[in-house]
N, C-alpha and C positions, 0 to 999 in steps of 0.2 A: 402315892403318898403326897399329900399337900405340902407346899412350902409353908413353914411356920412363920409367924409374924416377926420373930426375932431375926430371921434371915431376910425376910422381905424388907425390913427397915435398914439393912446393911448395904452399903455400896463398896464394901471391902472385898474385892475379888483377887484371887491369885490364880494365874494361868500357868499350867505346865503341860504343853502339848495338847493332848486330847482331854486332859483333866481340868475341870474348873472347880475351884474351891471358893465357897462363900463363907466368910468369917463374920460371926455376929459380934456384938459389943462386949460379950463375955469371953471372947477368944475361941468359942466353939466353932468347929468347921463342918460344913456340909460338903461332901465330896460328890461330884457329878461327872460321870464319864459321858462325854458328848459324842464321840465317834468321828470327829474331825479336829484338825488343829485349830484351836481357838485364837482369834485375834483380839476380841473384846466382848464384854458382856455388860448388861445394865438391866434395871427393872423398868417396865413400862408403867404408865400412869394407872393402868388397869390391874397391876400386880403380876403381870407375866414377866418371866425372865426372857430377855432377848439376847441371843448368842449369835455372834458373827464369826465365820470361819476365815482363815487366812486366804481362802479361795473366793471369798465373797458370798458364800451361802449364808442365809439367815434363818434361824429357827426361833419360834416363839413357844416357850414352855409354859404350859398351864400348871403342871406339877412336876415332880421329879422324873416321871417316865413318859408322860404324854406331851407331844409337841406337834407343831405343824411347821412345814417349810414355807417360808415367805418368799 
């Protein structure tokens, strides 16, 4: 499933352990289970979601399920 534009435009993230929530401008939440404790997240210029773990691992998400480790 692709990230929709309303979430790609948002820099409003909430982190709860291994869960990452992206909140759009209308208050809708996209819930993403990452599988490791999340330190931070941001969007890249290419529209990929970059997630960093508390242990220093980095993942680049193309969509909600497909990612590569960096």
